[in-house]
Each structure stands twice: as C-alpha cells, then as structure tokens.
N, C-alpha and C positions, 0 to 999 in steps of 0.2 A: 649596057651603056648607062651612065648615071643620068637620072632625071634631074636636070638643072634647076627645075622649079623648087626642088627640095634640098638644094645644096646646103643651105644654112642648117636645116635640121640634121642632115647627114654629118656635117662638121661637128655640131654640138653633141650629137650622139657619140661620135668618136672620142671627143674630149671626155665625156662622161665615162666611157669604157676604160679610158686610160686611168682615171681616178679609181675606178672600181677594181682595177688590178691589185691595188694596195688596200682599199677599203670597200669591200663588196656591198655594204649597206648604204653607200653614199647616195644622197639625194641633193638636187639643187636646193639651195637654202629656202627659196620661196615655196617650193614644193613641200619641203620638210615642214615648214611652219604651217602651211595650209592643212596638211594631214594631221599635224599635232593639234591644231586648234579644234578641228572636228572631233578628234579622239577625246580630248580633254573635256569638250563641251558635253559629250555623252555621259560624263561622270560628274557633271555639275560645276566645272571650272570655266570661268570666263574672265575677261580682262577687267570686268566691273566688280566681281566678287572675290578676287584672289590677288595676292601680291606675288610677283615674280622675284625670285632670288637668283641672280645670274652670277656665274663664276667663270670668267674668261681670263686669258692672259692679259697682262698690262699693255701689250703691243698695240699701237694705234691702228693697225690694220684689222683688228678685231672689232673696231667701233661700228662698222657696217652691220654686223650681226646684232650688236647691242641695240642699235637704233631700230632694227626690224623687230626685235623682241619687245621693245617699248611700244611699237605700233600695235602689237597683238595684245600685250598684257598690261599696258600702262607703264609708267616709270618703274623700272626694276631697282631693287636694292642690290648693290654690287658688292661682291666679296672678292674681287679680282686680285690675283697675285702673279708674280713672275712665273711664267710657265703654267699658270693656272693653279699653283700650289695654294692650299687653303691655310692661311695664317690668322684668320679673323677669330677663330676659336668659338666656343659656345656663346660667349657674350656677344660677339659680332653677329652670329646667326640669330640669336634671340632679339637683338635690336631690330633686325629686319622683320621678324615675325610680329613684333609689337606694332608694326605699321600696317598690318593687314586690315582690309575691310572686315566688318563684323556683320553677319546676317541679322537683319532686323527681326526675322521670325524665329530663327533657331539659336541665335547667339554664336553660331559656328564661324570659325575662321578658315581660310583656304590659302595654301601656299603652293607655288610651282617652283621647284628647284631645278635649275638648268646649269650644267657644267660641261665645258668643252675646252680641253687643251687644243692647240692648233699646229698645223704643218702646212708648208707650201709645196705644191707639186705643179710646176708651171705648165704652160700650154704645150710644151714639147715633152712633158713627162719627166723633167729633171726634178728630183726630190730635194727639197730644202731651199730652193731658190725662188725669190720674189723680187721684182723690180718695183721700188717705191717711187712715188712722185718726187721729182727734183734730184734723184740720184741715178746716174747713168749706168752704174754697175749693179748686178744682183746682190742682195743681202740674204740673210738666212732667216727662216721661220720654221720652227721656233728656235731662236738663238740660244735661249737659256737651256732648252732640252739638248740641243746640239753640243753646247759647251759641257754640260754634265756628262753626256755620252763620251766625249773626247777625254775628259779628265778621269772618268771611271776606268776607261780602257787603258789609259796611260799609267795611272797610279795604283790601280787594283781596287777591287770591291771593298776589301777590309778597310782601306784608308778612308773611304767615304761613309762607312757604316759607323758613325759616331754614336754616342749615347743619345737616346731620344730626348728631345727638349733642348739640346745644346745647339748653338749656332754661332756664327761669326758676327759680332756686333757691327762690323763695318759692311757686312753683306748678308743680312739676316734671311731674306726670302730665298736667295739663291742657295745658301748653305743648307737651309731646311729642305728645299726642293731636291738637291742632290742627295742628301741623306735619305729622304723618303724613297727616292727612286732606287738607290742602292740597296736599301733594306728590302724593298719589294722584289728586286731581282733575286736576292738571296732567298727570300721566302718562297718564291715560285720555282726554286731549284734551277735557276738559269746561270748560276755562278760559273759553270764550266763553259758557258756559251757567250760570255761577255765580249770576247774579241770579235765575235761574228755578228754582234748586234748592229743594226743600222738605225737611221733616224726614224724610219717608219715603225720599227719594232719598239724603239724607245718611246715614241709617241703613244703606242698602244699600252706600254707599261705605265706611262704617266696617266693615261685615262683610267686604267684599272686602279691605280694608287689613289687618284683624286676621288674617284667614285666611292671607294671604301672609306676614305676620310670623310667625305660628305655624309654618307649614310651614318657613320659613327657620330658626327656632330648633330645630325637630325635626331637620332635616337635620344640624345641628351637634351636638345633644345626644345623638341616638340612634346616631350613627356609631360603629362598633366594638362595639356591644353585641349580644349574642345575644338578639334580641327581635323580637316582632311588635307591631304597633300599629294603632290605628284613629283616624281623624280625623273628627269630626262638627262642622260649623259651620253657622250660620244666624242667625236673629233671634228673640229672645224678645219676644212681644207680650202686653201687659197689656190685656185688654178688661174693665175694671171698671165698676161702676155709677156713676151721677152722684152717688150718696150711698153712703158706705162701708157703712152699715147699712141701706141701702134694699132694696127688693124685687128690683131687677135683680141677677142673680148676677155675681160677680167670676170671670171665666174667664181662664185662661192658655193661650196658644198658642205653639208653636214652628214657625217656617217654615224647614225645613232647606234648605241650599243645597249643601253639600259633605258627602258621606258615603262613606267608603271604608276598606278595610282594607289593610294591607301584611303579608302572611304569607309567611314564607320569602323575603322580598325582592320578592314579586309583589303589585302593586297591583290591587285589585278594587273598582270603583265600585259602590255599592249604591243601589237605588231603593226607598225605604221605601213608596212608593205601591203596590208589588207585594205588600206584606204586608197581609193582611186585618186590619181593625179588630177590636177586642174584640166578642164577641157580647153581646147584651143580658144574658144570664145572667152572663157574666164581669164585665161592667160593674157590675151590681148587687152582685156579690161585692166588687169593688174599692171601690165607694162605701161599702159596709157596713164594710169593713176600715178605710178612711180615717176613717170617722166616729168610731172609737174610738181613733185615734192622736192623742192629745193632747200628745205629748211635744215637738212642734216647732211653730214658727210655721207656720200653714197646716194644722195638725192639727185634730182635731175637738173637743178639750176647751175649754170656755168658762172664763172667769175665775170663773164661779159654780159650776164643777164639772160643769156640764151637758154632755151629749154631743149633737151635732147629726147628724141624718141628712142626708148630703150629696146635693145634686142630681146626677143622672147621666143621660146620654142618649147613644144611639148614632145616628149619622146615615149610616152606610155609608161615607161618604168621610172622616169624622172622628168622634172621640169626645171628649166634654167632661165634665169633672168639676169642679164649682164649687170655687174657692178658698175655704177657710173664712174667715169674718169673725170672727177670734178675739176681737174686742172686743165682739161682739154676743151676744145670747141666741138660744135656739132659735127657728126660724121654720118655719111650715107650708109644705109644698109642695102646692099645689092648682091646679086648672084656672083658677080665677078670677084667681089671681096672674098667670099668663102671658097670659091673655086681656087683662087690664088693661095689661100691658106692651106687648103688640102694638098695642093701641088708642092708647096714648100716644105710640108711636114710629112715625110714618108713614114714616121713612126705611128701615125694614127691609123687604126684599123677601121675602115669604113664599111658600111652596109648600105644597101639601097633603100631600106625602109625599116621603121621601128615597129615592133609588135605591140599592139594594144591588148590589154587584158581581155580575156574571153568571159569575164564574169562581171557582176555588178554588185554594189553594196547599197542596201536600203537603210535609211535612218528612220526609225519609228519611235514614237513616244512610248514611254513605259509608265505604269501606274505611279502616281506621285508618292514620294516618301513623306510628304508633308507640305504644308503651306509654303508657297514660294519656290518649290522644287521644280525646275524646268528641264531637268536632265532627260536624256534619251538613251536608247540602246542601239548599237550597230547590229543589224541582222543580215548576215552574209548568206546569199543564196547563189547557187550555180545557175548558169543559163546555157 
C-alpha cells in the first residue's frame, strides 16, 4: 500500500525515471547546479573569480536555465544559437574571455564554458512536446533540431553535407546547424541509420557536435592566456505538464555528458554523481528562497504580486524544484494533487521509496598553491 505522506516524492521520482529512460545521467537542474558549484569550487572556480560562457538554444524556454546560471556564476557571456549551434567563432569567444575577472595575486583568469542543446519530454513521457504559456496546443522543442531531422531524412544526408563554411544568407544559423549535424552523422558512421533516428538521438548528435565545436574554439581562443577553465556540456530537458497552468509541475533537468577542468594545463574529468544531492533541509531552504525571487522569468513572483511556495523534493539520486508558472496564480501543494496525477498517468513507474546513497563525501582543504588560493579537494570514503 502506498504511503500517502510521500506521494509527492513518489510522483517526482517516477517523473525522473521517465526522463532517465532517454538520458540516464539526468539530474534536476537545481541538483545539477549545486553539485557543479561544489565540484568547481574544489578546483578554484567561483562566481566571483570566473566568467561563465553559456551556450544555449535561442528558445525562450531555455531562459530559466540561463537565469539559474547567472545566480551561480554572475552574468554570463552568451554565445547562444539556434539549436545551440556555435556561430560566434573565435572572435566571439575571445570577447567573452576578455571580460573575465583577473586574480589580483596571480594575474590568472578563469572561464566556465557551459553548453546545452535542449529537448522536451513532457510529464507523460511524450518526446518533443512542450506546452508554452498562452498557447493551447503543444509545440516542439527543439524545433530546429526536429526540422533538421525531418529534412535530412526526407532529402538524404548528402544534400545537407554542403561545403564547410557555406550557409544560406536568409537562414544562416539553421543552415549551419543542419550542415554540422549531417556531417557529424556521416563522421560517426550513422549514414545507414538516418531513417531510424529520432529526436532523442538527434539531440545526442547535436550535443556531441556542439561539444566538439566548443572545444575546438576553446583551443584557439584560450591559447596563450594565463588561465584555467572548466567545460560542462550535456542536454537540457524540459519535462513540463500537458497544460501550462495545470496541476502537473513543470520540471527542468540537465543530463551532463562532459564535465572537466583544466587547471595549470592539467585536465581533470569530474563525475557529478559522486557529489551527494542536497539534503531535505537544504532543499526546503532553496525552495523558500526561490519562492521570493520574482525578478526573473522562472522566479516566484506572480503577475498579481503574489508569491508562490515552490514544489521541492529530494530523491537521493536527484533533486527537483518546480519551474515557476509565472503566468499563473498560487496553487496548493497537497497529497490529493499528486495522488490524482499518479492515477491519471499509468505510464509512470512508481516505487514506494527512494534509495539514498550509502556513502558520504568529505570536503577537505588542501595545501595552498599560492596566496589567495582557497580551493579544496573532494575526498571520497566508503561508510
């Protein structure tokens, strides 16, 4: 028999498992950012001493992630493109790097590169669909990636593999995006499998393409600079309700794929799954803080001046905080709401409890590398 006092956690865990069927590394966006901040801090990166270089799709529904990144790292330099395609070039990247804080003691600069194409997988597990405010019917995310997939399947791979550097002057970003995806598909030996590609796989192709493009630009833009940097790439997943103002919460996830730092020229790959999630107490504090942050889209203030208490739950493997429905009014959180959602959606696989990790991670200071170095090391021990 289901423990009704934990119905909300059960429902949210089921939603998370639905996302992880497609993206196994997915974490609630707030969980992802908390783990990332801890990990980068241990290598000397903070919001005060580094500049974030964010690369997202131009879609307005990615703005919530952008604002969360700004809260952690300060105002980010954006290189956004349609579908997340990088069209800023070396000059664009160098422009952002030139805005970085400079260490008063070492003269070093620090950069945090973040890049995420996106996809929608709604609360019932339907891939590609998201209901936007003010529009009654679902639309697609990512629309650019979906259009590229349809056209490549219809016209063939060779038609999209134009000469590098060429683009449609009336549609520059989209034509570059489609060309880069097509060439990547051919490079990875997937030419014979084009007909069977779906939006999930196309999004993965986009992530690998954009990650390689980003690293290529970093190589040319960072060369010769006295700097450390971090690279974080993956996929942003929108798991929103079938109705924007409905009972089903709108949840954002990040599925990280590449996370590493380069400090003093040495690369260290990081595994965010080794960082514990927020505790229930920390999560409640986060939710309460977010509820009164009405300054941004995705914040807590309503158009009527009301403040909403945000949904929050921890499931051990992930943590989710609901994306605010800034066009709606306050809604109650109660057991009946989530019981009803579970009954209505028989596609969600529910469990009675979440497993918390049986280990702990200790953060300890390490010998300073020099004046002003406050970095630390993660020391994992089994319990």
